[in-house]
C-alpha positions in Angstrom: 29.1 5.0 -5.6 31.0 1.8 -6.0 31.7 -0.4 -9.0 32.2 1.4 -12.4 29.6 0.8 -15.0 30.5 -0.5 -18.5 30.0 2.1 -21.3 29.8 -0.2 -24.3 29.1 -3.8 -25.2 26.6 -6.2 -23.6 25.6 -4.8 -20.2 26.7 -6.7 -17.1 26.2 -5.5 -13.6 29.3 -5.7 -11.4 28.6 -7.0 -7.9 30.9 -7.5 -4.9 33.2 -10.4 -5.0 31.6 -13.8 -4.2 33.1 -15.4 -1.2 32.5 -17.3 2.0 32.9 -15.8 5.5 33.2 -17.4 8.9 30.0 -17.7 10.9 31.5 -15.3 13.5 31.0 -12.5 10.9 27.3 -13.3 10.8 27.0 -13.3 14.6 28.4 -9.7 14.5 25.3 -8.5 12.6 22.4 -7.0 14.4 19.3 -9.3 14.9 17.0 -6.3 14.8 15.1 -5.7 11.6 15.8 -2.3 10.2 12.6 -0.6 8.8 11.8 2.1 6.3 8.2 1.9 7.6 8.0 0.2 10.9 6.6 -3.4 10.7 5.7 -2.9 7.0 8.7 -2.0 4.7 12.1 -3.4 5.7 15.3 -1.8 4.6 17.4 -3.4 1.9 14.7 -5.6 0.5 12.6 -6.3 -2.6 8.8 -6.4 -2.2 5.5 -6.0 -3.9 2.1 -4.2 -3.6 -0.5 -5.7 -5.8 -4.2 -5.5 -6.5 -6.8 -5.1 -9.3 -6.8 -2.1 -11.6 -8.3 1.0 -10.1 -8.2 -0.1 -6.5 -5.7 2.6 -5.5 -2.3 0.9 -5.6 -0.4 3.9 -7.0 -2.1 6.2 -4.4 -0.9 3.9 -1.5 2.6 3.7 -2.9 2.8 7.5 -3.4 1.5 8.1 0.1 4.3 5.8 1.4 6.8 7.7 -0.7 5.8 11.0 0.7 5.8 9.9 4.3 9.3 8.4 3.8 10.6 11.5 2.0 9.3 13.6 4.9 10.2 11.2 7.7 6.7 11.3 9.1 4.5 8.3 10.3 2.6 6.2 7.8 -0.6 4.6 9.3 0.7 5.5 12.8 4.0 3.6 12.1 7.4 5.4 12.1 8.9 6.1 8.7 12.6 6.6 8.3 13.4 9.8 6.4 15.1 9.0 3.1 15.4 9.5 -0.6 12.6 8.0 -2.8 12.7 7.4 -6.5 9.4 6.7 -8.4 9.7 4.9 -11.7 6.4 6.3 -13.1 5.3 3.9 -15.8 2.6 6.3 -16.9 4.8 9.4 -16.8 4.1 12.5 -14.8 0.5 13.0 -15.9 -1.7 13.9 -12.9 1.2 13.5 -10.5 1.2 17.1 -9.4 -2.5 16.9 -8.5 -1.9 13.8 -6.5 1.1 15.2 -4.6 -0.8 18.5 -3.9 -3.7 16.4 -2.7 -1.5 14.6 -0.2 0.0 17.9 1.0 -3.4 19.5 1.5 -5.1 16.5 3.1 -2.2 15.8 5.5 -1.4 19.5 6.1 2.2 19.1 5.1 4.8 20.3 2.6 6.6 17.6 0.8 10.4 17.6 1.1 11.2 18.0 -2.6 14.9 17.2 -2.1 14.0 13.7 -1.2 11.5 12.7 -3.9 12.3 12.1 -7.5 10.2 10.8 -10.4 11.0 9.4 -13.8 9.8 11.1 -17.0 8.8 7.8 -18.6 8.9 4.1 -18.4 12.0 2.1 -19.1 12.7 -1.6 -19.8 14.4 -2.9 -16.7 14.4 -6.4 -18.4 16.7 -5.2 -21.2 20.4 -4.6 -21.0 20.2 -1.0 -22.3 17.2 -0.2 -20.2 18.8 -1.4 -17.0 22.1 0.4 -17.8 20.1 3.6 -18.5 18.3 3.2 -15.2 21.5 2.8 -13.2 23.1 5.7 -15.1 20.1 7.9 -14.2 20.4 7.0 -10.5 24.2 7.7 -10.6 23.5 11.1 -12.1 21.4 12.1 -9.1 24.4 11.9 -6.8 22.2 10.8 -3.9 21.6 7.2 -2.7 18.0 6.1 -2.9 16.4 4.5 0.2 13.4 3.4 -1.7 12.8 2.7 -5.4 9.1 2.3 -6.5 8.5 0.5 -9.8 5.0 1.6 -10.8 3.9 -0.7 -12.4 5.9 -3.8 -13.2 4.2 -4.4 -16.5 5.0 -0.9 -17.7 8.7 -1.5 -17.1 8.9 -4.8 -19.1 9.9 -4.4 -22.8 10.8 -7.9 -23.8 9.8 -10.3 -21.0 6.6 -12.2 -20.3 4.9 -11.9 -16.9 3.9 -15.5 -17.2 7.4 -16.9 -17.7 9.1 -18.0 -14.5 12.5 -17.7 -16.2 11.8 -14.1 -17.3 10.4 -13.0 -14.0 13.2 -14.6 -12.0 15.7 -12.7 -14.2 13.8 -9.4 -13.6 13.7 -9.9 -9.8 17.4 -10.7 -9.9 18.0 -7.4 -11.7 16.1 -5.6 -9.0 18.1 -7.5 -6.4 21.2 -6.1 -8.0 19.9 -2.6 -7.6 19.2 -3.4 -3.9 22.8 -4.7 -3.5 24.4 -1.8 -5.3 22.6 1.0 -3.4 21.6 -0.8 -0.1 18.1 0.2 -1.0 14.5 -1.2 -0.9 12.6 -1.9 -4.1 8.7 -1.8 -4.0 7.1 -3.3 -7.1 3.5 -2.2 -7.9 1.7 -5.0 -9.7 -1.7 -6.2 -10.9 -3.8 -9.2 -9.9 -4.6 -11.7 -12.5 -8.1 -12.4 -14.0 -9.0 -14.3 -10.8 -8.0 -12.0 -8.0 -8.2 -14.9 -5.5 -5.2 -16.4 -7.2 -2.9 -13.6 -6.2 -0.7 -11.4 -8.3 -0.7 -11.6 -12.1 1.9 -13.8 -13.9 4.6 -16.3 -12.9 4.8 -17.7 -9.4 8.6 -16.8 -9.3 7.6 -13.2 -8.7 6.0 -14.0 -5.3 8.6 -16.7 -4.5 11.6 -14.4 -5.0 10.5 -11.3 -3.0 11.0 -10.4 0.7 7.6 -8.9 1.4 4.2 -8.7 -0.2 1.0 -6.7 0.3 -2.4 -7.0 -1.4 -5.0 -4.3 -1.8 -8.5 -5.7 -2.2 -11.6 -3.7 -3.0 -14.8 -4.0 -1.0 -18.0 -2.0 -0.3 -18.9 -0.6 3.1 -22.4 0.9 3.3 -22.2 1.7 -0.4 -18.8 3.3 -0.1 -15.9 1.9 -2.2 -12.9 1.0 0.1 -9.8 -1.1 -0.2 -8.4 -3.5 2.3 -4.5 -3.4 2.7 -3.2 -6.7 4.0 0.3 -8.3 4.5 0.7 -11.6 2.7 4.4 -12.1 3.2 7.2 -10.7 5.5 10.2 -12.9 5.2 12.2 -11.7 8.2 9.4 -10.4 10.5 5.8 -11.2 11.4 3.3 -11.1 8.7 0.4 -11.1 11.2 -0.3 -7.4 10.8 -3.8 -6.0 11.3 -5.4 -5.2 8.0 -5.9 -1.5 7.2 -8.6 -0.1 5.0 -8.2 2.9 2.7 -10.5 5.2 0.7 -9.5 7.2 -2.3 -11.0 10.7 -1.7 -11.4 13.8 -3.8 -9.4 16.9 -2.6 -10.3 20.4 -3.8 -7.0 22.2 -4.7 -6.2 25.9 -4.7 -5.5 26.1 -8.5 -8.3 27.1 -10.9 -8.9 25.6 -14.3 -9.5 27.5 -17.5 -13.2 28.1 -16.5 -12.4 29.4 -13.1 -13.3 26.3 -11.2 -11.2 24.7 -8.4 -9.0 21.9 -9.7 -9.6 18.6 -7.9 -7.1 15.9 -7.1 -7.2 12.6 -5.2 -5.3 10.8 -2.4 -5.9 8.1 0.1 -7.2 8.3 3.7 -7.5 5.5 6.2 -10.9 4.0 6.9 -11.0 2.4 10.4 -12.9 -0.8 9.6 -12.7 -3.4 12.4 -13.7 -6.6 10.6 -13.0 -8.5 7.4 -16.6 -8.2 6.0 -19.3 -5.6 6.2 -21.8 -8.1 7.6 -19.5 -9.3 10.4 -18.7 -5.7 11.2 -22.3 -4.7 11.6 -23.0 -7.8 13.7 -20.2 -7.2 16.1 -20.9 -3.5 16.4 -24.6 -4.2 17.3 -23.5 -6.7 20.0 -20.8 -4.4 21.4 -23.2 -1.4 21.7 -26.1 -3.4 23.1 -28.4 -1.7 25.6 -31.7 -3.2 26.9 -33.9 -0.3 25.7 -34.0 -0.1 21.9 -33.8 3.8 21.5 -30.8 3.8 23.8 -29.2 0.9 21.9 -29.8 2.7 18.6 -28.3 5.9 19.9 -25.2 4.1 21.1 -24.9 2.2 17.9 -25.1 5.4 15.7 -22.6 7.3 17.9 -20.0 4.5 17.8 -20.6 3.9 14.1 -19.9 7.5 13.3 -16.9 7.7 15.5 -15.0 4.5 15.0 -16.2 2.4 12.1 -15.2 4.3 9.0 -14.0 7.8 8.2 -16.9 8.3 5.8 -19.9 10.3 6.8 -23.1 8.4 6.2 -26.6 9.9 6.4 -28.2 9.2 9.9 -31.1 7.4 8.3 -28.7 5.0 6.5 -27.0 4.1 9.8 -30.3 3.7 11.6 -31.5 1.4 8.8 -28.3 -0.7 9.3 -29.1 -0.9 13.0 -32.7 -2.1 12.5 -31.5 -4.8 10.1 -28.9 -6.0 12.6 -31.4 -6.1 15.5 -33.7 -8.3 13.3 -30.8 -10.6 12.4 -29.6 -10.9 16.0 -33.1 -11.9 17.1 -33.2 -14.5 14.3 -29.8 -15.9 15.3 -30.9 -16.0 19.0 -28.2 -13.6 20.2 -30.8 -11.3 21.7 -34.5 -11.6 22.6 -37.2 -9.0 22.6 -38.8 -9.4 26.0 -41.4 -6.7 25.3 -41.9 -3.9 22.8 -38.6 -2.1 22.3 -36.9 -3.9 25.2 -34.3 -6.7 24.7 -32.0 -9.0 26.6 -28.8 -10.7 25.5 -28.9 -14.5 25.4 -26.0 -16.8 26.4 
């Protein structure tokens, strides 16, 4: 590691010398973006994953952490194998169950040499807290490729989320970690009271980061899901297809004190095609159209079960959805019933 840390007095973080370089030095750099997770998490950056309480933010962040630690794809995108540190604001309670759930659901064994977790929260906004954090990283004798701060609010001891000055200072500290270790920082954060207004607190949080993802809850046929969407990608395209997740229950091998299987939870992808449930149903009904209603319904149900969402719904539920969509398509003049149980598409 470079740059010795002070051991007493007010903490300051020593950075490389500030200087100007000729533009030829810049032109020697690669133009290709280097990724931890292809198209999603760039190397040597500071970003954020935010959403309302209970939507599954920590599950998504932990799933990313495991896939990077093992160097296996995340959502079909290549993940660069590396060391991940999780700053667990709520400590290690329940973490073993979550990790074992990921292992069982994905049929993998986590590379335990690449994944580290803190025992408690720490105030990254205080001099002592930040110095203790860096000292703990130095003690590992490995260089982190990703540091997850889960959550931001749990790691603030003297700062206000609503203060632009305070939050700019916190992001600056995280930037210093990025510079020191050539690492990526992922901040897990909450939405405000009005989720439509973005992440909670000062606007300087969003303004001073390199990438941002939002996790938004929605219902699909009565099932609770979450839409994962890119809001900002400073040095690459932010026009990424949204991905939906479901937090699922996983039955583990351990038994509790009453001899019952212990249950954990993790995320799985849900292959929703559209932004809203209504639009999805409408497009699916049109895409699966067949002139004879029983054939149309059979086609609709088969495609629904196979492609729409990785959640098994009762056949009667899917058939009810189909009947509702046929009625709506007729009302909107997309299709016409030419005789009983026979339809034609209208231009």
